[in-house]
C-alpha positions as CSV (number, residue, x, y, z in Angstrom):
1,X,-11.6,21.1,13.1
2,X,-8.4,19.2,12.6
3,X,-6.0,18.9,15.6
4,X,-3.2,21.5,15.4
5,X,-0.6,18.7,14.7
6,X,-2.6,17.5,11.7
7,X,-2.9,21.1,10.4
8,X,0.9,21.5,10.6
9,X,1.4,18.4,8.7
10,X,-1.0,19.4,6.0
11,X,0.7,22.8,5.8
12,X,4.1,21.1,5.5
13,X,2.9,18.9,2.6
14,X,1.5,21.9,0.8
15,X,4.9,23.7,1.2
16,X,6.9,20.7,-0.2
17,X,4.6,19.8,-3.1
18,X,5.7,20.8,-6.6
19,X,2.7,22.0,-8.8
20,X,3.3,19.4,-11.5
21,X,3.4,16.6,-8.9
22,X,1.0,17.8,-6.3
23,X,-1.5,15.2,-5.0
24,X,-5.0,16.1,-3.7
25,X,-5.4,15.3,0.0
26,X,-8.8,14.0,-0.8
27,X,-8.0,11.0,-3.0
28,X,-9.2,10.8,-6.5
29,X,-12.6,9.1,-7.2
30,X,-16.1,9.9,-6.0
31,X,-17.6,8.3,-2.9
32,X,-20.0,5.4,-3.7
33,X,-23.3,5.8,-1.9
34,X,-24.2,2.2,-1.6
35,X,-20.6,1.0,-0.7
36,X,-20.6,-1.3,2.4
37,X,-17.9,-3.2,4.2
38,X,-19.8,-6.4,3.4
39,X,-19.5,-5.7,-0.3
40,X,-15.8,-5.0,0.0
41,X,-15.1,-8.0,2.1
42,X,-16.9,-10.3,-0.3
43,X,-14.8,-9.1,-3.2
44,X,-11.5,-9.2,-1.2
45,X,-12.4,-12.8,-0.2
46,X,-13.1,-13.8,-3.8
47,X,-9.8,-12.2,-4.8
48,X,-7.9,-14.3,-2.3
49,X,-9.7,-17.5,-3.4
50,X,-8.9,-16.7,-7.0
51,X,-5.2,-16.3,-6.1
52,X,-5.2,-19.4,-3.9
53,X,-6.7,-21.5,-6.7
54,X,-5.1,-20.0,-9.7
55,X,-8.5,-19.5,-11.3
56,X,-10.7,-16.5,-12.0
57,X,-13.9,-18.4,-11.3
58,X,-14.3,-16.9,-7.8
59,X,-14.3,-13.4,-9.1
60,X,-17.2,-13.9,-11.6
61,X,-19.8,-13.1,-9.0
62,X,-18.3,-9.8,-7.9
63,X,-16.8,-8.2,-10.9
64,X,-18.5,-5.8,-13.4
65,X,-19.2,-6.8,-16.9
66,X,-16.2,-4.8,-17.9
67,X,-13.3,-4.8,-15.5
68,X,-9.6,-4.2,-15.7
69,X,-6.6,-6.0,-14.2
70,X,-3.3,-4.1,-13.6
71,X,-0.1,-5.9,-12.6
72,X,3.1,-4.0,-11.8
73,X,1.6,-0.8,-13.4
74,X,0.6,-2.4,-16.7
75,X,-2.9,-3.3,-17.9
76,X,-2.9,-6.9,-18.8
77,X,-5.2,-9.9,-19.4
78,X,-6.0,-11.3,-16.0
79,X,-5.8,-14.8,-17.3
80,X,-2.2,-14.3,-18.0
81,X,-1.4,-12.5,-14.8
82,X,-0.2,-13.6,-11.3
83,X,-3.8,-14.7,-10.7
84,X,-3.3,-17.6,-13.0
85,X,-0.7,-19.0,-10.5
86,X,-2.0,-21.2,-7.6
87,X,-0.4,-19.9,-4.5
88,X,-0.4,-21.2,-1.0
89,X,-1.3,-18.1,1.0
90,X,0.5,-17.9,4.4
91,X,-0.7,-14.4,5.4
92,X,-3.5,-12.2,4.3
93,X,-4.6,-8.8,5.6
94,X,-7.2,-6.6,4.0
95,X,-7.9,-2.9,4.8
96,X,-11.1,-1.1,3.8
97,X,-11.8,2.4,2.3
98,X,-15.5,3.0,2.6
99,X,-15.1,6.5,1.0
100,X,-13.6,5.3,-2.3
101,X,-15.3,1.9,-2.1
102,X,-11.9,0.2,-2.3
103,X,-9.7,-2.3,-0.5
104,X,-6.0,-3.1,-0.1
105,X,-5.0,-6.7,0.5
106,X,-1.5,-7.8,1.5
107,X,-0.7,-11.4,0.6
108,X,2.4,-13.4,1.5
109,X,3.2,-16.8,-0.1
110,X,6.3,-18.1,1.5
111,X,6.6,-21.5,-0.4
112,X,10.3,-21.5,-1.7
113,X,9.2,-23.1,-4.9
114,X,6.8,-20.3,-5.7
115,X,7.3,-17.3,-3.4
116,X,5.3,-14.0,-3.8
117,X,4.5,-10.9,-1.7
118,X,1.6,-9.2,-3.3
119,X,-0.2,-5.8,-2.6
120,X,-3.6,-5.4,-4.3
121,X,-6.0,-2.6,-4.5
122,X,-9.6,-3.4,-5.6
123,X,-11.9,-0.7,-6.7
124,X,-15.7,-0.9,-7.0
125,X,-18.1,1.1,-9.3
126,X,-21.3,2.8,-8.4
127,X,-23.2,-0.6,-8.3
128,X,-20.6,-2.0,-5.9
129,X,-19.1,-4.4,-8.5
130,X,-15.4,-4.6,-9.1
131,X,-14.1,-2.5,-11.9
132,X,-10.3,-2.7,-11.2
133,X,-7.9,-5.0,-9.6
134,X,-4.5,-3.3,-9.2
135,X,-1.6,-5.4,-8.0
136,X,2.1,-5.0,-7.2
137,X,3.3,-8.7,-7.4
138,X,6.9,-9.0,-6.1
139,X,9.0,-12.2,-6.3
140,X,12.5,-13.5,-6.7
141,X,14.6,-10.6,-8.0
142,X,12.4,-7.8,-6.6
143,X,14.0,-5.4,-4.2
144,X,15.3,-7.1,-1.1
145,X,12.9,-10.0,-1.7
146,X,12.6,-12.8,0.9
147,X,9.0,-14.1,1.4
148,X,10.0,-16.3,4.3
149,X,11.5,-13.3,6.2
150,X,8.6,-11.0,5.2
151,X,6.2,-13.5,6.7
152,X,8.2,-13.9,9.9
153,X,8.3,-10.2,10.5
154,X,4.7,-9.4,9.4
155,X,3.4,-12.0,11.9
156,X,5.2,-10.2,14.7
157,X,3.3,-6.9,14.2
158,X,0.0,-5.9,15.6
159,X,-2.4,-4.3,13.1
160,X,-5.6,-4.0,15.2
161,X,-8.6,-1.7,14.9
162,X,-8.0,1.8,16.4
163,X,-10.9,3.0,18.7
164,X,-12.9,5.6,17.1
165,X,-12.0,8.4,19.4
166,X,-8.2,7.8,18.7
167,X,-8.4,7.6,14.8
168,X,-6.6,10.1,12.6
169,X,-8.4,11.9,9.7
170,X,-8.0,10.6,6.2
171,X,-6.3,13.9,5.4
172,X,-3.6,13.3,8.1
173,X,-3.0,9.7,7.2
174,X,-2.6,10.5,3.5
175,X,-0.4,13.5,4.2
176,X,2.0,11.3,6.2
177,X,2.3,8.8,3.3
178,X,2.7,11.6,0.8
179,X,5.5,13.2,2.9
180,X,7.3,9.9,3.2
181,X,7.0,9.3,-0.6
182,X,8.4,12.8,-1.3
183,X,11.6,12.4,0.5
184,X,13.5,11.2,-2.6
185,X,12.9,14.4,-4.5
186,X,12.5,17.1,-1.8
187,X,14.9,18.0,0.9
188,X,12.4,19.2,3.4
189,X,9.9,16.3,3.0
190,X,11.3,14.3,5.9
191,X,10.4,17.2,8.2
192,X,6.8,16.7,7.5
193,X,6.8,12.9,8.1
194,X,5.2,12.3,11.6
195,X,8.0,9.9,12.8
196,X,7.0,7.7,15.6
197,X,8.9,5.7,18.2
198,X,8.8,2.7,18.1
199,X,8.4,2.3,14.3
200,X,9.4,-0.6,12.1
201,X,9.9,-0.8,8.4
202,X,9.4,-4.0,6.4
203,X,11.2,-3.5,3.1
204,X,11.1,-6.5,1.0
205,X,12.5,-9.1,3.5
206,X,14.6,-6.6,5.5
207,X,13.3,-5.2,8.8
208,X,14.3,-2.2,10.9
209,X,12.5,-3.4,14.0
210,X,14.2,-5.2,16.9
211,X,11.3,-5.3,19.3
212,X,12.9,-2.4,21.2
213,X,11.1,0.8,22.4
214,X,13.6,2.9,20.5
215,X,13.0,1.2,17.1
216,X,12.9,3.7,14.2
217,X,11.9,3.9,10.6
218,X,14.4,6.5,9.8
219,X,17.2,4.1,9.1
220,X,18.2,4.4,5.4
221,X,16.0,7.4,4.6
222,X,17.4,9.2,1.4
223,X,20.2,11.7,1.8
224,X,20.1,12.4,-1.9
225,X,16.9,14.4,-2.5
226,X,17.6,15.1,-6.2
227,X,16.1,11.8,-7.4
228,X,13.1,11.2,-9.6
229,X,9.7,11.5,-7.9
230,X,7.4,8.8,-7.1
231,X,4.5,9.3,-9.4
232,X,1.1,8.0,-10.4
233,X,0.1,7.5,-6.7
234,X,-3.1,5.5,-6.0
235,X,-4.5,5.5,-2.5
236,X,-6.5,3.2,-0.3
237,X,-7.1,4.8,3.1
238,X,-8.6,3.0,6.1
239,X,-9.1,5.3,9.2
240,X,-10.0,2.3,11.5
241,X,-6.6,0.8,10.7
242,X,-4.8,4.1,10.6
243,X,-3.4,3.1,7.2
244,X,-2.9,4.3,3.7
245,X,-1.5,2.1,0.9
246,X,0.0,3.9,-2.0
247,X,0.8,2.2,-5.3
248,X,3.1,4.2,-7.5
249,X,6.0,4.4,-10.2
250,X,9.1,4.2,-8.2
251,X,11.0,6.2,-10.9
252,X,14.5,6.4,-9.4
253,X,14.8,2.6,-9.3
254,X,14.2,1.4,-12.9
255,X,10.7,2.9,-13.0
256,X,9.7,0.1,-10.8
257,X,6.1,-0.8,-9.6
258,X,5.9,-0.1,-6.0
259,X,3.6,-0.5,-3.0
260,X,4.2,1.5,0.2
261,X,1.8,1.0,3.1
262,X,1.8,3.2,6.3
263,X,0.1,2.6,9.6
264,X,-0.2,5.5,12.1
265,X,-1.0,5.2,15.7
266,X,-1.8,8.4,17.8
267,X,-0.9,10.5,14.7
268,X,2.6,9.0,14.5
269,X,4.3,6.5,12.0
270,X,4.2,2.9,13.5
271,X,4.8,0.6,10.5
272,X,5.9,0.8,6.9
273,X,5.6,-2.1,4.5
274,X,7.1,-1.9,1.0
275,X,7.2,-4.0,-2.2
276,X,9.2,-3.0,-5.2
277,X,9.1,-5.0,-8.6
278,X,11.3,-4.0,-11.4
279,X,9.6,-5.4,-14.5
280,X,10.9,-8.9,-14.2
281,X,14.5,-7.7,-13.8
282,X,16.6,-7.8,-10.7
283,X,16.0,-4.5,-8.9
284,X,19.0,-2.2,-8.7
285,X,19.5,1.3,-7.4
């Protein structure tokens, strides 16, 4: 049985969801029976190697015969994607979803000559091979972009494995992320967010954390709740990391491609990481 705090959060999500935009609390996609962490890790490592070399060669041993690449919410030829750019990776973190057989990898390349912050979901088919690589690739002109600052702040944070007895359920983790994402179009959504203290938000290169016990992620949350919703949400949930990554269409900002990642500790929000890319244009509200 879910703890009472989790049940309250799920009830709050149900109350704020609009029928046309409601999102199932069990993410889309069937569980893959033969999915393993080793399979996921091999593919994630191959992806990072491909990005580091600017070549798809490393992916050949892990992808399916027919696989797709999506960049900033558009299906494109992978050979013409950000993967064709050789990037010096300064930071990499991968989270694992053993239910959906998927991973989320955060990459930071802080080289001023070729800066990127990339969030990538990788999805596997029934045989364990990769069927989709789905990336939000932010760079100069993206919302609040500063790869050097992003790297500095990301390295200050502690994303460690949560002991089994202290882990939140998948439902609670996703519900927390969905509540946050619904604040722009629903006035009561913020009441369902399990705000934690301290909490730090890394938004582009801007950071709300000051290494103080009263750090908060509430700074700058929307006061205008009549904006467009954040749709086409795709999830990767890692209970051991207490995290959910949500890729979506950020409709109220130029229909941008967006990645929001949330980490919960003891049921409460601890970290938020965002990347928002506006189709090659400078992002503007």
